[in-house]
N, C-alpha and C positions, 0 to 999 in steps of 0.2 A: 321382625325386627325391622324397622324402616332406616334402610340406607341413604335415603334420597338419590339414589340413581336413576337418573332420567334416561329414557329410550331416545337414541339419536335420530330415530325415524319421525316420532310424533309426540314426543314429550310425556309420555306416560311413564308410569312407575314399573320399574324393572325388579321382579320377584324372582327366587330360587324356584324351579319346576322340579320336583322329586323325578328321579329317574333320568334325567335330561343332561345332568352335567352342565347346565347353563342358568343364566339369566334369561327370563322372557318378560316380554313387555305384557302387561294385563290389557293392553287397549288392540295393539295390531299385531302381537305375537312375534314381533321382532326378538331374536334370539342372540346372546353373545356367550361362546363358550369361557366357561371358567377353568383357566389353565391349570390351577391347582389339583382339580380333580382328574385331570387326564395326564399329569405328569406322574413318573415312576420313582419321584423322590420320598422316601421313607419319612414316617414321624420320628422325630430325634428323640431318643430316651434320654431323660435327666437325671443327674444325681441327685440322689434324696439327701445327702448329708448337707450339700450346698443348695439346697431348694429355695431357701429365703431370701439367698442372695442372686440367684440366677433365673428364678422363674420372671416370665414375662408378664408385664401389665398394659400390654399394648393390643387393643381389641380391633385396632385398625379404625376407630371411630371414637368419639367422646361418648361415655357410657354413665347409666345411673343405675341404681338398685332401687326397685319398688317393691312394696310390701302389700299383700291382701289382708284387710282388716277382718275378714271372714275366717280363712282357714291357715294364714300366716306365710303362705308361700312367698318367697321371694324371686323375683325375677330381673333380669338385666334388659335394659332398653337401650335404645339411642338417646341421649342427652335431649334432643330437639322432639322427641316422640311423645306425643299425647297418651297417658295411659288409658288402657282398653279394660277388656275382661279379663279376670284371673282364669288362667287355662285349667288350673286345678278343680276350681269349684264354679266357676261362671259369674262370680262377683265382679261388681264394677266398682267396689269399695277399695279403691288402690292408693296408697300413699306411696310418697318417696321416703325410702328408708335414710338411713344415716349418710348424709352426702361426703363424709369423709371415710366412709366403709371402704377397705381394701379390696380391689376387684383384680383376683391374679387372672390372667388371660389364659386360655387353652392353647396347648402345643399341637393339636390333632383335632379332627373332627370327623365323623362318620356320617354323610349326607343321607337324606332321605331316598330311600329307594322306592316304598310304598306311597302310592297316591293317596289322598283323602278318600277318594270313591272306592279303590281296591280294599281300604280299611274297614268302610262300611260293609262290604260285602263278606269280608272275613268274620266281622262281627255278626252279621245275620247266620251265616253257617254255625257259628259258635252258639249262639242262642238257641238253636234249635235242639243241640245237645243238652241244655239246661234242663233236666226232667223236672225239677221242682220250681222252675220259674213260673210266675204267675201268667194266667193265658193272655191277660189283657197287658202286659208289660209293655210292649212294644207302642201300644195306644197310649198309655198313659203316662209315659216317661219320653222326654225329648231324647231319643236315640239316634237321629239321624246327623246330628253334627258332631263330627270329630274336630279337636284342636291341637294342631302340629307343635310340637315344642322339643327343643334340644335341652337334655338333662346331664349333669356333669358325672362323669365317671374316671376314676383313677385305675390304671394297671400298673401292676409290679411286677419286676424282673428281680432276681436274687437267685445267687449261688449258693446251695446249701451243702453242708459236710455233716453226714449224719452217723452216728453210732447208736445201734439198737439190740435189744434182748427181747426174746418171744419164745413161745413154745407151740408145739402143733402135735396131734395125736395121728400115730401111723402104727396099723397092724396091732392095735390095742395098747400101744405105748406111747409114752408123753416123751417127746423128744424137744430139747431145747436148742435154740439157733440164736447165734448173735454174730454180728458182722458191722460193715460200715460201707457208705457210699456217697458218691457226689449226686446231685440233682440239682438241674437248672429250672427253678421255676420261671415260665414265661407268662407275660400278660395275664397276671391274676386279676380279676377284675375286682372293683370295690364301688357300689353306687354311691355318690356323694350327695344323695338327696334324702334329706329325713321325711320328705312328704310319701316317697314310695318305700323307703326301707323299713318302714313299718309294719308293712305288709307282705309276708313271705310270699305269696301267691303272684303279685307284682314285682317283687323282686325276681323270681325266676324268669320273667319276661325282660327285665331290662339288664339282666346278665347275659342273654342269648345273642351278644354279638360277634360277629367276624372282625375282630379288632386288628388282623393283620391288613385289612382293607381300608383302614384309616387313613385320611389324607392329611398333610399339613394345614394347619388352621388358615382360613381365609373369611373374612367378614361376609363375602359375597354369597356363600352357602347358607347364611342365616337371614337372607332378605325375605322377609314375610312370615318370619318364625321367631317367636320369643325364647328365650334361654333361661333356664332357671340357675339362679346362683346357687354355688355350693353350699350345703350347710353342714357338711361334715369336711373338717380340715385335713391336709395331706397326712400329720403325722396321726391324727385320730382315725383315719383310714388305715394306715398300715397296721397300727396296733389291733384294728380289727380281725385282721388275717389270719390269726393264730390257728382257730379250730380249722378253717378251710385250707390253710397250706398243711397242717398235721395230716388231715385226710389224704392229702396227696401224698406225702412222704411214708405214711402207713402202707398205702397201696404200693410204692415202691419196695418197702422193706418186705412185703410179701412176696413180691417178684423175684427177690433173691434166694427165695428157697424153693423147692419143688412143689410143697404143699402151698395152696391159696388160703389155707385156714390158720395162718400164723395168728395166735392170740397172746393176749396180755402183753402188748407190745409197750416196752419202755424205750424212749429215745433222747438224745440228747442231741441238739442241733446248732451249729455255727452257721452265721450268715455273713455271705461276702458281695460287695459290689452291687449295692441295693440301687436300683434305678426305678424310674416311674414315668409314665406318661399321665398326661391330664387332658382328657377327651371331652369333648360334647356330641351326645348320641341322640338318635332321633326317636321318638315316641309318638303315637297319636294316642290323644285322652278323651275320654268322654265320661264326664260327671253328670249324674242326673239324680234327682230326688223322687222318690217313690214312698208313698205312706209316711212322709215327714222325716225320711233317713236319706243320706246322700251315700250314693255308689259310686264306684270308679271303675271303668274298663281302660285297659292299657294294651296297645299294639305296638309292639316292636317296629318301628319304622324302617328298619333295614332288612329283617328276616320275615317279619309278618307274625311272628310268633303272639298269642293272645291269651290274656286272662283277667281275671278282675272279681268284683264283687258283684252280687245281684239278690234281689230278695226272692225267698222262698216261701212257697205256698203249699201247704200239705195237703189243701182241699183240691189244688189241681195234681198232687200227687195220686190221691185217691182216687180221683177221676180218670186219670191216665191208666193206674192199675186195673181199675174195672173194666176199662174199654180194652185193655189189652188180654186180660183173661177172657173178655166176652169174644174178643175176634178169634183167640184161640180154641175156644167151645165151639163156635161156629163154623171154624174150618175144620 
C-alpha cells in the first residue's frame, strides 16, 4: 500500500521492511523506526455489543476498496494509489468497488517477520516433501515470486459459565459425571477472508499466529503491502465460533474428572463480557496456473508455517516408488 512517505535523505519511497520494525528507503536504505512496533502498549480489546458505535474507521489515510474481476478478492488501497495486480490470482483486471462501502479500520496489526526471500526457501523445502508433485512443477509454474498481503483476522475473548453431564468407563463400569466450571476463552481466532476460509489447509496456516504479539494499528506497517478487505462481518464471525469453542469447553469438562475419556457430553453454556480485536495479519501468497488450473500456496508471514494446493502426478508417484524399491534392492 502506498503511503506517499518520502525519504528525508534522497526523496525515495519509504516501505516497511519485514523483521526490521522500521520504514526503509528503497533507494538509499535510510531507516525510520516505527514507534508503535517497539512500544509495550497492548492492543485494546473492544466491546462486542457496542462494536457498531465504537469501531474505528480511521486508517490513517484516505482509502478505497478495489475488487478483482477474475477471483472476486477485495483489497484496501490508498485512495491515490493506481490499482496493480491482484495478490490472490495475479490478474490486473482490478476495478474500484462501491465507493460508499464501509471500511472498518483494524485496531491491531501483526507485522511481517518473514522476508520474501525466506518465504521462497520455506516453499522450496516444502515442495521437496510433496511426493506426488510433478517433476517439472518448478519449471512450468511461476513459483519464484511471492506476494505479501495483510488479511483480516478477528479474535474473541469471552467468559463462559458451563454446566455439563457425561459418562466414562472405569473398571468395567459406566460412571456418570456432572458438574460446572468457568472458563475464559482468550484470543479465539476467526479468519475474516472468504478467499482463504474456503480451503481448510490454508485456514490452518492463517490461524497459526501469536496474537499476543500484535501491536496497535499503524498505517506505516502497511507501506508496500496491500490489505484484504474483510469479507466476513464481525457478527457472522462470532456466530461461526460455536463448534470450535465447544471443542475447547469439552476438553475443559474432561479435565474436571480423573478420566480423559468423558463421553456423551451435554453442555449448557452462558457467555459474559464478549470482547473482540480486529487485526490485520501477514501472509505470503503464491498463486500459479498449472495445466489450466489455479493453485495457491500460503505462508504465515509471522511464523513461517506453510501449506497449500499443488497438482498431483501419479506418474511421478509410480516413478519415485520404483526408484525407491530399486534403491532398496540394490542396497
